[in-house]
C-alpha positions as CSV (number, residue, x, y, z in Angstrom):
1,A,-18.3,2.2,-17.5
2,T,-16.9,-1.3,-17.7
3,P,-13.6,-2.6,-16.5
4,G,-10.9,-1.9,-19.1
5,R,-12.9,1.0,-20.6
6,T,-10.9,3.6,-22.5
7,G,-11.8,6.9,-24.0
8,P,-13.2,10.2,-22.9
9,V,-14.0,10.6,-19.2
10,A,-16.7,12.9,-17.8
11,G,-15.2,16.2,-16.9
12,G,-11.7,15.0,-17.7
13,G,-11.5,15.6,-21.4
14,D,-9.9,12.8,-23.3
15,C,-8.1,10.3,-21.2
16,V,-6.8,7.9,-23.7
17,R,-5.7,5.2,-21.4
18,C,-8.2,5.7,-18.5
19,F,-9.6,2.5,-17.2
20,G,-11.6,1.5,-14.2
21,S,-15.1,0.6,-13.2
22,P,-18.3,2.4,-12.2
23,R,-16.9,3.3,-8.7
24,V,-13.2,3.6,-9.4
25,L,-11.5,5.7,-12.1
26,V,-7.8,5.1,-12.9
27,E,-5.9,7.8,-14.8
28,P,-2.6,6.2,-15.7
29,D,0.5,8.2,-16.6
30,P,2.8,5.3,-17.7
31,A,5.5,7.7,-18.9
32,A,5.8,9.2,-15.4
33,G,5.4,5.7,-13.8
34,F,2.3,6.3,-11.8
35,A,-1.5,6.4,-11.9
36,V,-4.1,8.4,-10.1
37,M,-6.9,6.2,-8.6
38,K,-10.1,8.3,-8.0
39,M,-12.7,6.9,-5.7
40,R,-16.2,7.8,-7.0
41,N,-18.8,5.9,-5.0
42,P,-21.1,8.8,-4.2
43,P,-22.3,10.3,-2.0
44,V,-19.5,9.6,0.5
45,N,-17.2,6.9,-1.0
46,S,-18.4,4.4,1.6
47,L,-16.6,1.1,1.3
48,S,-19.3,-1.2,0.0
49,L,-18.5,-4.7,-1.0
50,E,-18.7,-3.8,-4.7
51,F,-16.5,-0.7,-4.2
52,L,-13.9,-2.7,-2.3
53,T,-13.8,-5.3,-5.0
54,E,-13.4,-2.7,-7.7
55,M,-10.5,-1.0,-5.9
56,L,-8.7,-4.3,-5.5
57,I,-9.1,-5.1,-9.2
58,S,-7.7,-1.7,-10.1
59,L,-4.8,-2.1,-7.7
60,E,-4.0,-5.6,-9.1
61,K,-4.1,-4.2,-12.7
62,L,-1.5,-1.5,-11.8
63,E,0.7,-3.9,-9.7
64,S,0.9,-6.3,-12.6
65,D,2.0,-3.7,-15.1
66,K,5.7,-3.0,-15.0
67,A,5.1,0.6,-16.2
68,F,3.7,1.6,-12.8
69,H,5.7,2.2,-9.7
70,A,3.2,4.3,-7.7
71,I,-0.4,5.4,-7.2
72,I,-2.0,8.4,-5.9
73,I,-5.4,7.7,-4.2
74,T,-7.8,10.5,-4.1
75,S,-11.6,11.2,-4.2
76,D,-13.9,12.3,-6.9
77,C,-16.7,13.2,-4.3
78,P,-16.4,16.8,-3.2
79,G,-15.5,17.3,0.4
80,I,-15.2,13.5,1.2
81,F,-12.2,11.3,0.9
82,S,-14.0,8.3,2.2
83,A,-16.6,8.0,5.0
84,G,-15.3,4.5,5.7
85,L,-17.1,1.1,6.0
86,D,-20.5,0.9,4.5
87,L,-22.9,0.4,7.5
88,K,-25.6,-1.0,5.1
89,E,-23.3,-4.0,4.6
90,M,-23.3,-4.5,8.3
91,C,-26.9,-4.0,9.1
92,G,-29.8,-6.5,8.7
93,R,-27.8,-9.1,6.6
94,D,-26.9,-12.7,7.4
95,P,-23.6,-13.9,9.0
96,T,-22.4,-15.2,5.6
97,H,-22.6,-11.7,4.1
98,Y,-20.9,-10.2,7.2
99,A,-18.0,-12.7,6.8
100,E,-17.7,-12.0,3.1
101,Y,-17.7,-8.3,3.7
102,W,-15.2,-8.3,6.5
103,K,-12.8,-10.5,4.4
104,A,-12.9,-7.9,1.7
105,V,-12.1,-5.1,4.2
106,Q,-9.1,-7.1,5.4
107,E,-8.0,-7.8,1.9
108,L,-8.1,-4.1,0.9
109,W,-5.9,-3.2,3.9
110,L,-3.5,-6.0,3.3
111,R,-3.1,-5.3,-0.4
112,F,-2.6,-1.5,0.0
113,Y,-0.5,-1.8,3.2
114,L,1.9,-4.3,1.6
115,S,1.8,-3.0,-2.0
116,H,5.1,-2.9,-3.8
117,L,3.9,0.3,-5.4
118,V,4.5,3.7,-3.6
119,V,1.0,4.6,-2.4
120,I,0.3,8.3,-1.7
121,S,-3.0,9.5,-0.3
122,A,-4.1,12.9,-1.6
123,I,-6.8,13.5,1.0
124,N,-9.2,16.0,-0.4
125,G,-12.1,15.6,2.1
126,V,-13.2,14.3,5.5
127,S,-11.7,10.9,6.3
128,P,-13.2,9.1,9.3
129,A,-12.9,5.4,10.3
130,G,-12.3,3.1,7.3
131,G,-11.4,6.1,5.2
132,C,-8.7,6.9,7.7
133,L,-7.5,3.3,7.6
134,L,-7.2,3.5,3.8
135,A,-5.1,6.7,4.2
136,L,-3.0,5.1,7.0
137,S,-2.2,2.2,4.7
138,S,-0.4,4.4,2.2
139,D,3.2,5.5,2.4
140,Y,2.6,9.2,2.5
141,R,-0.4,11.4,3.2
142,V,-1.2,14.9,1.9
143,L,-4.2,16.5,3.5
144,A,-6.1,19.6,2.2
145,D,-6.1,22.5,4.6
146,N,-9.8,22.8,5.3
147,P,-11.0,22.8,8.9
148,K,-13.9,20.5,7.9
149,Y,-11.6,17.8,6.6
150,A,-10.9,15.9,9.8
151,I,-9.3,12.4,9.9
152,G,-9.3,9.7,12.5
153,L,-10.6,6.3,13.7
154,N,-13.8,7.4,15.4
155,E,-15.4,3.9,15.8
156,T,-16.2,4.3,19.5
157,L,-18.6,7.1,18.7
158,L,-20.8,4.6,16.9
159,G,-20.5,2.1,19.8
160,I,-18.2,-0.2,17.8
161,V,-14.5,-1.0,18.4
162,A,-11.6,-0.6,15.9
163,P,-10.1,-4.0,15.3
164,F,-6.6,-4.8,16.4
165,W,-5.1,-4.2,12.9
166,F,-6.7,-0.8,12.6
167,K,-5.2,0.0,16.1
168,D,-1.7,-1.4,15.0
169,T,-1.7,0.7,11.9
170,L,-2.5,3.8,13.9
171,V,0.1,3.0,16.6
172,N,2.7,2.6,13.8
173,T,1.8,6.0,12.5
174,V,1.4,8.2,15.6
175,G,2.8,6.2,18.5
176,H,1.1,4.4,21.4
177,R,-0.1,7.3,23.6
178,V,-1.6,9.4,20.8
179,A,-3.3,6.3,19.4
180,E,-4.7,5.2,22.7
181,R,-6.3,8.5,23.5
182,A,-7.5,9.0,19.9
183,L,-9.1,5.5,19.8
184,Q,-10.8,5.7,23.1
185,L,-12.3,9.1,22.5
186,G,-13.0,8.4,18.8
187,L,-11.1,11.6,17.9
188,L,-11.2,13.2,14.5
189,F,-8.2,15.5,13.9
190,P,-8.5,18.7,11.9
191,P,-5.6,19.3,9.5
192,A,-3.2,21.2,11.7
193,E,-3.7,18.7,14.6
194,A,-3.4,15.7,12.2
195,L,-0.1,17.1,11.0
196,R,1.1,17.8,14.6
197,V,0.5,14.2,15.8
198,G,1.9,12.7,12.5
199,M,-1.3,11.3,11.2
200,V,-0.6,13.1,7.9
201,D,2.8,14.1,6.5
202,Q,1.8,17.4,4.8
203,V,-1.0,19.9,4.9
204,V,-1.4,22.1,1.8
205,P,-4.0,24.5,0.4
206,E,-6.9,22.6,-1.1
207,D,-6.1,23.5,-4.7
208,Q,-2.5,22.1,-4.2
209,V,-3.2,18.6,-2.9
210,Q,-2.7,16.9,-6.3
211,S,0.4,18.9,-7.2
212,A,1.9,18.3,-3.7
213,A,1.3,14.6,-4.0
214,R,3.0,14.5,-7.4
215,S,6.0,16.4,-6.2
216,V,6.5,14.2,-3.2
217,L,6.1,11.1,-5.4
218,A,9.2,12.2,-7.4
219,Q,11.2,11.9,-4.1
220,W,10.0,8.4,-3.5
221,L,10.5,7.2,-7.0
222,A,14.1,8.5,-7.0
223,I,15.0,5.7,-4.6
224,P,16.1,2.4,-6.1
225,G,12.8,0.4,-6.2
226,H,14.0,-2.9,-4.9
227,A,15.7,-1.3,-1.8
228,R,12.6,0.8,-1.1
229,Q,10.3,-2.2,-1.5
230,L,12.3,-4.5,0.8
231,T,12.5,-1.8,3.4
232,K,8.8,-1.3,3.3
233,T,8.3,-5.0,3.7
234,L,10.7,-5.1,6.6
235,M,8.8,-2.3,8.4
236,R,5.2,-3.5,7.6
237,K,5.3,-7.3,7.4
238,P,5.1,-8.0,11.2
239,T,1.9,-5.9,11.4
240,A,0.4,-7.6,8.4
241,D,1.5,-11.1,9.5
242,R,-0.5,-10.7,12.7
243,L,-3.7,-10.3,10.8
244,L,-2.8,-13.1,8.3
245,K,-2.2,-15.4,11.3
246,E,-5.5,-14.4,13.0
247,R,-7.6,-13.7,9.9
248,D,-10.3,-16.3,10.4
249,A,-10.6,-15.5,14.1
250,D,-10.9,-11.8,13.2
251,I,-13.7,-12.5,10.8
252,Q,-15.5,-14.7,13.4
253,N,-15.1,-11.9,16.0
254,F,-16.5,-9.4,13.6
255,V,-19.5,-11.5,12.7
256,R,-20.3,-12.3,16.3
257,F,-20.0,-8.7,17.3
258,I,-21.9,-7.2,14.5
259,S,-24.8,-9.8,14.8
260,R,-25.5,-8.8,18.4
261,D,-28.9,-7.3,18.9
262,A,-27.6,-4.2,20.6
263,I,-25.1,-3.5,17.8
264,Q,-27.7,-4.0,15.1
265,K,-30.1,-1.6,17.0
266,A,-27.3,1.0,17.3
267,L,-26.5,0.7,13.6
268,R,-30.2,1.0,12.6
269,T,-30.5,4.1,14.7
270,Y,-27.4,5.6,13.2
271,L,-28.6,4.9,9.6
272,E,-32.0,6.4,10.4
273,K,-30.2,9.6,11.6
274,L,-28.2,9.7,8.4
275,K,-31.4,9.4,6.3
276,Q,-32.8,12.4,8.1
277,K,-29.8,14.5,7.2
């Protein structure tokens, strides 16, 4: 598939206006004012540099088209929303690559977190670390009621630390105490628990995730767009501004941290373990 491709889609019948790229499929419904963005970077939708770039291009395309007021983000990979950052981008590469990769991760968060579109996450699989961050950057989260589908920022379990803007996004969502405990222990919350602490807004049976996301979208789209967008900016701009102000320092910190021998060794060990699975 190439960007801008239209025509039939595998498994989806005819999708006249579908567009996207190898790793991101966009199913637009201009009449209803929204599009569904399906992540399809198998096996686990890990956020590789190419995947991040393709998601940003798709978002830009929707943001610049006045027909669209909202997107629903979901996964095309069974049982996985997104496993988060791609460890292969962070292991055995040079500092220039690490810097480029981290800038793309920052950009994804900034663009989704501040998007003037309503962003709904239809979480139809497990969502750790960067996958959780993507969900947290949306306006509303619907999670499938499956005990396997846990969500959380579990970086400490890999011996790495969630950056301050991951932390800020979580604190904004669940409050300071819940966030502090969750971050230190690298907790992944099963659906009922995720709902209880406010990490997600709704838990529904697995086959109703899409329909629940669509029905909640109607409520968001009923609000006058300019008022809702200004309010979103008012709530979120201080958090985003902090990263914008410290962006270069954050990249340097990441590159320094990830280049450390001990961290590289831990990542290699973890990747080996994954291969054995």
